[in-house]
C-alpha positions as CSV (number, residue, x, y, z in Angstrom):
1,M,-54.8,79.1,218.8
2,N,-57.4,78.8,221.3
3,L,-59.0,75.4,220.6
4,G,-62.4,76.6,222.0
5,V,-62.8,79.0,219.1
6,T,-65.3,77.7,216.5
7,G,-64.4,80.1,213.4
8,F,-61.2,80.7,211.7
9,H,-60.8,83.1,208.7
10,G,-64.3,82.3,207.5
11,L,-64.2,78.6,208.3
12,K,-66.5,77.1,210.8
13,L,-64.4,74.4,212.8
14,L,-66.7,71.3,213.4
15,A,-64.4,68.9,214.8
16,H,-60.8,68.7,216.0
17,C,-59.1,65.7,214.0
18,G,-55.8,65.6,215.6
19,G,-52.7,67.6,216.3
20,G,-49.0,67.7,216.9
21,A,-46.3,69.8,218.4
22,F,-46.5,72.5,215.7
23,G,-50.2,72.6,214.6
24,D,-53.7,71.0,214.3
25,V,-56.2,69.6,211.8
26,Y,-59.9,70.4,212.0
27,F,-63.0,69.2,210.1
28,C,-64.5,72.3,208.8
29,Q,-67.0,74.0,206.6
30,D,-66.7,77.2,204.5
31,I,-69.5,79.8,203.9
32,S,-70.8,77.9,200.9
33,G,-71.6,74.6,202.9
34,Q,-68.5,72.8,201.4
35,K,-66.9,70.6,204.0
36,M,-63.2,70.0,204.1
37,A,-60.3,69.7,206.5
38,V,-58.0,72.7,207.5
39,K,-54.5,72.3,209.2
40,I,-53.5,75.4,211.1
41,V,-49.8,75.6,211.8
42,S,-48.1,77.7,214.5
43,K,-45.1,80.0,213.2
44,K,-44.0,80.4,216.7
45,K,-43.7,76.9,217.6
46,L,-42.0,76.0,214.3
47,G,-39.5,78.8,214.8
48,D,-37.3,79.6,211.8
49,S,-38.3,76.7,209.9
50,W,-41.9,77.6,209.3
51,S,-41.2,79.1,206.0
52,R,-39.5,75.8,204.8
53,E,-42.7,73.9,205.8
54,L,-45.1,76.4,204.1
55,K,-42.9,76.1,201.1
56,G,-43.3,72.3,201.2
57,V,-47.2,72.8,201.2
58,I,-47.0,75.2,198.3
59,N,-44.9,72.7,196.4
60,Y,-47.2,69.9,197.0
61,R,-50.3,71.9,195.7
62,K,-48.6,72.4,192.5
63,I,-48.1,68.7,191.8
64,T,-51.5,67.8,192.9
65,E,-53.3,69.6,190.1
66,G,-54.2,66.6,187.6
67,A,-53.2,64.1,190.3
68,P,-56.2,62.5,191.7
69,E,-54.3,60.0,193.6
70,L,-52.9,62.8,195.9
71,L,-54.7,64.7,198.6
72,Q,-56.0,68.0,196.9
73,I,-55.1,71.3,198.5
74,F,-57.9,73.9,198.1
75,H,-56.3,77.1,199.6
76,V,-53.1,78.1,201.3
77,E,-53.0,81.3,203.4
78,E,-50.9,82.8,206.3
79,D,-51.3,85.4,208.8
80,Q,-49.0,86.9,211.5
81,E,-49.1,83.9,213.9
82,H,-50.0,81.1,211.6
83,F,-50.1,79.6,208.0
84,F,-52.7,77.3,207.0
85,Y,-54.2,75.2,204.1
86,T,-57.6,73.7,203.3
87,M,-57.7,70.3,201.7
88,E,-60.0,67.3,201.0
89,A,-61.5,65.6,204.2
90,A,-61.2,62.2,204.9
91,D,-64.3,59.8,204.9
92,S,-65.8,59.7,208.4
93,V,-66.0,56.3,209.9
94,S,-69.2,57.3,212.0
95,E,-72.3,59.0,211.1
96,Q,-72.9,60.4,214.5
97,E,-69.4,62.3,214.7
98,Y,-66.6,63.0,212.5
99,R,-63.8,60.5,212.8
100,P,-61.5,60.3,209.9
101,D,-61.1,57.1,208.0
102,T,-57.4,56.5,208.0
103,L,-55.3,53.3,207.3
104,A,-54.4,53.5,211.0
105,S,-58.0,53.4,212.2
106,R,-58.8,50.4,209.8
107,L,-55.6,48.5,211.2
108,N,-57.0,49.0,214.6
109,Q,-59.3,46.1,213.7
110,G,-56.7,43.9,212.4
111,H,-54.9,43.4,209.0
112,L,-56.4,44.3,205.8
113,P,-58.6,41.9,204.0
114,Q,-56.6,39.9,201.6
115,D,-58.8,41.0,198.7
116,D,-58.4,44.7,199.3
117,I,-54.7,44.6,200.2
118,F,-53.4,45.0,196.5
119,G,-55.8,47.7,195.6
120,I,-55.0,49.8,198.6
121,L,-51.2,49.5,198.7
122,S,-50.9,50.1,194.9
123,S,-53.0,53.2,195.1
124,I,-50.6,54.4,198.0
125,F,-47.7,53.5,195.7
126,T,-49.2,55.7,192.9
127,G,-49.2,58.7,195.2
128,I,-45.6,58.1,196.2
129,R,-44.5,57.8,192.5
130,T,-46.2,61.1,191.7
131,I,-44.4,62.9,194.4
132,H,-41.0,61.3,193.5
133,D,-41.3,61.9,189.9
134,A,-41.9,65.7,190.6
135,G,-38.6,65.6,192.5
136,F,-39.9,65.7,196.0
137,A,-40.1,63.4,199.1
138,H,-43.0,63.1,201.5
139,R,-40.8,62.2,204.5
140,D,-43.6,61.1,206.8
141,I,-45.4,58.2,205.2
142,K,-47.2,56.1,207.8
143,P,-50.8,54.5,208.5
144,D,-52.0,57.9,210.3
145,N,-51.0,60.0,207.3
146,I,-53.2,57.7,204.8
147,L,-56.5,59.1,204.4
148,F,-59.5,57.4,202.6
149,V,-61.4,60.0,200.5
150,K,-64.5,58.6,198.8
151,G,-62.8,55.1,199.5
152,V,-59.5,56.1,197.7
153,P,-56.4,56.0,199.9
154,K,-54.3,59.3,199.6
155,L,-51.3,60.6,201.3
156,G,-52.0,63.2,203.9
157,D,-49.9,65.6,206.3
158,I,-47.7,66.8,203.5
159,G,-46.3,69.7,205.6
160,L,-42.9,67.9,205.8
161,M,-42.6,67.4,202.1
162,S,-39.5,68.9,200.6
163,A,-37.5,69.0,197.3
164,L,-34.6,66.4,197.1
165,T,-32.3,69.2,196.5
166,A,-33.1,70.9,199.7
167,T,-31.0,70.5,202.8
168,S,-32.4,70.0,206.3
169,T,-30.6,70.1,209.6
170,Q,-32.7,67.2,210.8
171,V,-34.0,64.0,209.4
172,A,-37.8,64.3,209.4
173,G,-40.4,61.4,209.9
174,T,-41.5,59.1,212.5
175,I,-38.7,57.1,214.0
176,E,-40.4,53.8,213.6
177,Y,-40.7,54.4,209.8
178,L,-37.2,55.5,209.4
179,P,-34.3,53.4,208.3
180,P,-32.0,52.3,211.1
181,E,-28.9,53.9,209.7
182,V,-30.4,57.2,210.2
183,R,-31.4,56.7,213.8
184,T,-29.3,56.9,216.9
185,A,-29.9,55.7,220.6
186,E,-31.4,59.1,221.4
187,G,-33.8,58.9,218.4
188,I,-33.8,60.6,215.2
189,E,-30.2,61.6,214.1
190,S,-29.4,65.3,214.0
191,S,-26.9,66.1,211.2
192,S,-27.0,67.8,207.9
193,Q,-28.6,64.9,206.1
194,K,-31.2,65.4,203.4
195,S,-34.5,63.3,203.3
196,T,-34.2,61.0,200.4
197,Q,-36.6,58.8,198.3
198,Q,-35.1,55.8,199.9
199,N,-36.5,56.9,203.2
200,D,-40.0,56.9,201.7
201,L,-39.6,53.6,200.2
202,Y,-38.3,52.2,203.5
203,A,-41.5,53.7,205.2
204,F,-43.6,52.2,202.5
205,G,-42.3,48.9,203.4
206,K,-43.3,49.3,207.1
207,V,-46.9,50.4,206.0
208,I,-47.0,47.2,203.9
209,Y,-46.0,45.2,207.0
210,C,-48.6,46.8,209.2
211,A,-51.3,46.5,206.6
212,A,-50.4,42.7,206.0
213,T,-50.2,41.9,209.7
214,G,-52.3,44.4,211.6
215,R,-49.2,44.9,213.9
216,E,-47.2,48.0,214.9
217,P,-44.1,48.8,212.9
218,Q,-41.8,47.9,215.8
219,A,-42.8,44.3,215.4
220,W,-41.2,44.0,211.9
221,P,-40.4,41.4,210.6
222,T,-42.1,39.0,212.9
223,I,-45.3,37.4,211.4
224,P,-48.4,36.6,213.6
225,K,-49.0,32.8,213.9
226,E,-52.6,33.2,213.3
227,L,-52.0,35.2,209.9
228,P,-53.1,33.0,207.0
229,L,-50.3,33.0,204.6
230,T,-52.2,33.2,201.6
231,L,-50.6,34.3,198.3
232,P,-51.5,38.0,198.7
233,F,-50.1,38.2,202.3
234,K,-46.9,36.1,201.4
235,L,-45.9,38.2,198.3
236,F,-46.6,41.6,200.3
237,L,-44.6,40.3,203.2
238,R,-41.8,39.5,200.9
239,L,-41.9,42.9,199.4
240,S,-41.7,44.4,203.0
241,L,-38.6,42.3,203.8
242,R,-36.9,43.8,200.6
243,L,-37.9,47.5,201.2
244,C,-36.9,47.3,204.9
245,D,-33.9,45.0,204.9
246,K,-31.4,45.9,207.6
247,D,-28.9,45.7,204.9
248,P,-29.3,48.9,202.7
249,A,-27.4,46.9,199.9
250,R,-30.2,44.5,199.7
251,R,-33.2,47.0,199.6
252,I,-35.1,48.2,196.6
253,H,-33.5,51.6,195.6
254,S,-35.9,53.2,193.2
255,I,-39.6,53.7,192.3
256,A,-38.9,51.9,189.0
257,E,-37.8,48.8,190.9
258,L,-40.7,49.0,193.1
259,E,-43.0,49.4,190.3
260,K,-41.7,46.4,188.4
261,E,-42.1,44.3,191.8
262,L,-45.7,45.4,192.2
263,S,-46.4,44.6,188.6
264,E,-45.1,40.9,189.3
265,I,-47.1,40.7,192.3
266,K,-50.4,41.7,190.3
267,R,-49.4,39.1,187.7
268,K,-49.1,36.3,190.3
269,L,-52.2,37.3,191.9
270,E,-54.1,36.9,188.6
271,T,-52.4,33.7,187.4
272,G,-51.0,32.2,190.4
273,E,-47.2,31.8,191.5
274,T,-45.4,29.1,189.2
275,L,-42.6,26.8,189.9
276,R,-40.4,29.1,187.6
277,D,-41.5,32.1,189.9
278,K,-40.3,30.3,193.0
279,A,-37.0,29.4,191.3
280,A,-36.5,33.1,190.0
281,Y,-37.2,34.5,193.8
282,Q,-34.4,32.1,195.1
283,L,-32.0,33.2,192.4
284,K,-32.7,36.9,193.1
285,Q,-32.2,36.1,196.9
286,S,-28.7,34.8,196.0
287,L,-27.8,37.5,193.7
288,L,-28.8,40.2,196.4
289,G,-26.5,38.3,198.8
290,L,-23.7,38.7,196.3
291,R,-24.5,42.2,195.8
292,S,-24.4,42.8,199.5
293,A,-21.3,41.2,200.1
294,G,-19.6,43.0,197.2
295,V,-20.9,46.4,198.6
296,H,-19.7,45.7,202.1
297,S,-16.4,44.5,200.9
298,G,-16.0,47.7,199.2
299,S,-17.0,49.7,202.2
300,F,-14.6,47.9,204.4
301,M,-11.7,48.6,201.9
302,R,-12.3,52.1,201.8
303,H,-12.3,52.4,205.5
304,H,-9.3,50.0,206.1
305,W,-7.3,50.5,202.9
306,L,-4.0,49.6,204.2
307,L,-5.1,46.5,205.8
308,S,-7.1,45.8,202.5
309,I,-4.1,46.1,200.4
310,V,-2.0,43.7,202.5
311,V,-4.8,41.2,202.7
312,L,-5.5,41.5,198.9
313,T,-1.6,41.1,198.2
314,L,-1.6,37.9,200.4
315,V,-4.7,36.4,198.5
316,L,-3.4,37.2,195.1
317,F,0.1,35.6,195.9
318,A,-1.7,32.6,197.5
319,T,-3.9,32.2,194.4
320,W,-0.9,32.4,192.2
321,F,1.1,30.0,194.4
322,F,-1.6,27.3,194.8
323,S,-3.4,27.6,191.7
324,P,-2.8,25.0,188.9
325,E,-1.2,26.1,185.6
326,P,-3.8,27.2,182.9
327,P,-4.6,24.3,180.5
328,F,-2.0,24.1,177.6
329,D,-3.1,25.7,174.3
330,I,-0.9,25.6,171.5
331,S,-2.9,28.1,169.6
332,K,-2.1,30.8,172.5
333,Q,1.8,30.0,172.2
334,E,4.4,31.6,170.3
335,T,5.6,28.6,168.0
336,V,8.2,27.5,165.7
337,V,8.3,24.7,163.2
338,Y,10.5,21.7,163.5
339,T,11.4,20.1,160.1
340,N,13.0,16.7,159.4
341,E,13.9,16.9,155.6
342,E,15.2,13.2,155.5
343,L,12.0,11.8,156.9
344,G,9.8,14.4,155.2
345,I,7.9,15.6,158.3
346,S,7.2,18.9,160.2
347,M,5.8,19.8,163.4
348,T,4.7,23.0,165.2
349,V,6.2,23.3,168.7
350,P,6.2,26.1,171.4
351,A,9.0,28.4,171.0
352,Q,10.4,27.9,174.4
353,W,11.0,24.3,173.9
354,D,14.3,23.3,173.1
355,I,15.0,21.4,169.7
356,V,18.0,19.4,170.1
357,S,19.7,17.9,166.7
358,E,21.5,14.8,166.5
359,E,24.9,16.3,166.5
360,T,24.3,18.3,169.7
361,I,23.1,14.9,171.5
362,L,26.3,13.2,170.5
363,K,28.3,15.9,171.8
364,L,26.5,15.8,175.1
365,L,27.0,12.1,175.0
366,E,30.7,12.2,174.3
367,P,32.1,12.4,177.9
368,E,30.2,9.2,178.7
369,I,31.3,7.5,175.6
370,N,35.0,8.3,176.1
371,N,35.0,7.6,179.8
372,Q,33.5,4.3,180.4
373,E,35.8,3.0,182.9
374,N,33.8,4.1,185.8
375,L,30.5,2.6,184.3
376,T,29.2,-0.9,185.2
377,E,28.6,-3.2,182.2
378,E,24.9,-2.6,182.2
379,E,25.4,1.2,182.0
380,K,27.9,0.7,179.2
381,K,25.3,-1.2,177.3
382,K,22.8,1.6,177.7
383,V,25.2,4.2,176.8
384,E,26.2,2.3,173.5
385,L,22.7,1.5,172.4
386,Y,21.7,5.1,173.0
387,A,24.6,6.4,171.1
388,S,23.9,4.0,168.1
389,E,20.3,5.0,168.1
390,V,21.4,8.7,167.8
391,E,23.9,8.1,165.2
392,S,21.3,6.4,163.1
393,G,19.1,9.6,163.1
394,Y,17.8,11.2,166.2
395,D,16.4,14.5,167.2
396,A,14.9,15.6,170.5
397,I,12.5,18.4,171.5
398,Y,12.5,19.0,175.3
399,L,9.7,20.5,177.1
400,E,11.7,21.4,180.1
401,Y,15.5,20.6,179.7
402,E,16.4,18.4,182.4
403,T,18.3,15.0,181.9
404,I,18.2,12.8,178.8
405,P,15.5,11.3,178.2
406,Q,13.0,13.0,180.4
407,D,10.0,15.1,179.2
408,N,10.7,15.4,175.5
409,I,9.5,14.4,172.0
410,S,12.1,12.2,170.1
411,I,12.2,11.6,166.5
412,Q,14.2,8.5,165.5
413,K,14.9,6.6,162.3
414,S,14.3,3.1,163.2
415,P,14.7,0.4,160.4
416,E,13.9,-2.4,162.7
417,S,10.4,-1.1,163.6
418,E,9.5,-2.7,160.1
419,L,8.9,-5.6,162.5
420,Y,6.3,-3.8,164.3
421,F,4.0,-3.7,161.1
422,E,4.7,-7.5,160.3
423,M,3.9,-8.8,164.0
424,K,0.7,-9.2,165.8
425,P,0.3,-6.8,168.7
426,D,0.8,-9.6,171.4
427,E,4.0,-10.8,169.5
428,L,5.4,-7.1,169.5
429,R,4.6,-6.9,173.3
430,F,6.4,-10.2,174.0
431,L,9.5,-9.3,171.8
432,A,9.9,-5.9,173.3
433,K,9.5,-7.2,176.9
434,E,12.4,-9.9,176.1
435,G,14.6,-7.4,174.4
436,S,14.3,-4.9,177.4
437,K,15.2,-7.6,180.0
438,T,18.7,-8.0,178.2
439,L,19.3,-4.4,179.1
440,G,17.9,-4.8,182.6
441,H,14.7,-2.9,181.9
442,D,11.4,-3.6,183.3
443,L,8.5,-2.9,180.9
444,Q,4.8,-2.5,181.6
445,Y,2.5,-2.3,178.6
446,Y,-0.7,-0.4,178.7
447,E,-1.6,-0.5,174.9
448,V,-0.3,-1.9,171.7
449,K,-2.3,-1.3,168.5
450,K,-2.1,-0.9,164.8
451,E,-3.9,2.2,163.3
452,T,-3.4,5.0,160.9
453,F,-2.4,8.4,161.7
454,K,-3.5,11.1,159.2
455,D,-3.8,8.4,156.7
456,I,-0.4,7.2,157.3
457,P,0.3,3.4,158.6
458,C,1.0,3.5,162.3
459,V,1.8,1.1,165.3
460,Y,1.1,2.8,168.6
461,L,2.6,1.6,171.9
462,D,2.1,2.9,175.3
463,Y,4.3,1.5,178.0
464,L,6.1,2.2,181.2
465,I,9.9,1.5,181.8
466,D,11.3,0.6,185.1
467,D,8.1,2.0,186.8
468,E,9.6,5.5,186.0
469,I,9.4,6.7,182.4
470,R,6.0,6.8,180.5
471,I,6.4,6.5,176.6
472,N,3.9,6.9,174.0
473,A,5.5,5.7,170.9
474,Y,4.3,6.1,167.3
475,A,5.9,3.9,164.6
476,F,5.4,5.2,161.1
477,H,6.2,3.8,157.6
478,F,6.3,6.7,155.3
479,N,8.4,7.4,152.0
480,N,9.8,3.8,152.3
481,Q,11.3,4.8,155.7
482,Y,10.6,3.5,159.3
483,F,10.9,5.9,162.1
484,L,9.6,6.4,165.6
485,I,8.1,9.6,167.3
486,N,8.3,9.0,171.2
487,C,6.5,11.1,173.6
488,I,8.8,10.6,176.8
489,C,8.0,11.8,180.3
490,N,8.4,11.0,183.9
491,K,5.3,9.0,184.9
492,D,4.3,11.3,187.7
493,R,3.9,14.0,185.1
494,Y,2.0,12.1,182.5
495,L,-1.2,13.5,182.9
496,A,0.1,17.1,182.9
497,R,2.0,16.3,179.7
498,Q,-0.7,14.4,177.6
499,K,-2.3,17.5,176.2
500,P,0.9,19.4,175.2
501,F,2.0,16.0,173.5
502,T,-1.4,15.6,171.7
503,Q,-1.7,19.2,170.4
504,V,1.9,19.1,169.2
505,L,1.3,15.6,167.3
506,D,-1.8,17.0,165.8
507,T,0.3,19.5,163.9
508,L,2.4,16.7,162.4
509,E,2.6,16.9,158.5
510,F,3.9,14.4,156.1
511,K,5.3,15.8,152.9
């Protein structure tokens, strides 16, 4: 079109507002005297895509009806060479000549005043939400395309708008306002990608940055030293960082999420940012980091699945090999009941433990009893003493069958333990030490006390034999009988055995 022409389809062109590769925008007036703007687009310059761009305008006009937050379209028409549409004109920043009031022109003077920034940005968001709710994307949100009409900011230059279901051969928009993942070194990536709402949200994040700092989008995310970091600027810069984060996994992904963030900003601007708000912000940042790590891990595993399987297998093996055993819990075990009818007691024990009766233990001792010629005198005494104890009544429950008497619970008739109840704890300690010396043992006592166990009189002894075997002994007097229940284990495994011993003893019943 010849730019010197002052008339076009009944419109008087008053001023040239701007233009691009495919068309121009004019401030104009119709025959009734109403002033407006008109965009005239060359079909030839657009080539085969002109019909798609015209469709975008028609779609936009449909959703502006009853939506005052959007730039209103009055009339859409085409001729052989052009298509064009009239729309609301931006306010003029000058009374002498028409110069449209845009966000870009305001930012030429510096960042927005802190008292205005929430109102302006929330109005822009309302327009974006209306477009998205209708199932479309704007695709070219930037300060130059945000016009002030009667003081209200509205999105302009809607020629690139398209339905989210449409397919485009080129990502549309201004490169500085596009996410980095859709750019290449040559500029905007040319591939069969479709414009998405996420691109609009990213562009809005750059608009927020420009509005809060007065800088160009290329300077993101630097903050001018002279910028007063008052609460409005701080909150909106945080929002810009979320919307434009270099890691897509950390960004805001939906209009609903962005609306919630803006509501939070509004609340904080009205009531102030509390200590709880600051703590919640730090927690959210940590959670975003975890989400980002999870997303990238999944992406790596999809692209390097064989290596991921090998690494995962090694990690699982290392975790299994080096992880401690889970805490013992008898309620989660398959169990059996040990019963000693003679003593009138019973206990519940894990099924994998071995209950060994008096008769079986004597059979195991038989070779040592019958072949003592190779034993020292001290060893003979130990075998004879142990055999006599077993013969008087002795059962053992082995946690892991190794060698007698390690890691087991023994139940032993012990008439001599009547003395335990008659002596004072210090007398008992002394007598036991002296008795053990005659057998060549060294005893170290940790605790000796008299108490009751489930209302039954009991003497408790905790001691170490020969710096090797740890024993917790419980002497009972029940049904006119004296007997011992000994929890015996290697001293190095004592801490690991305490919980199983305790839980089994808690099941002890006296009949």
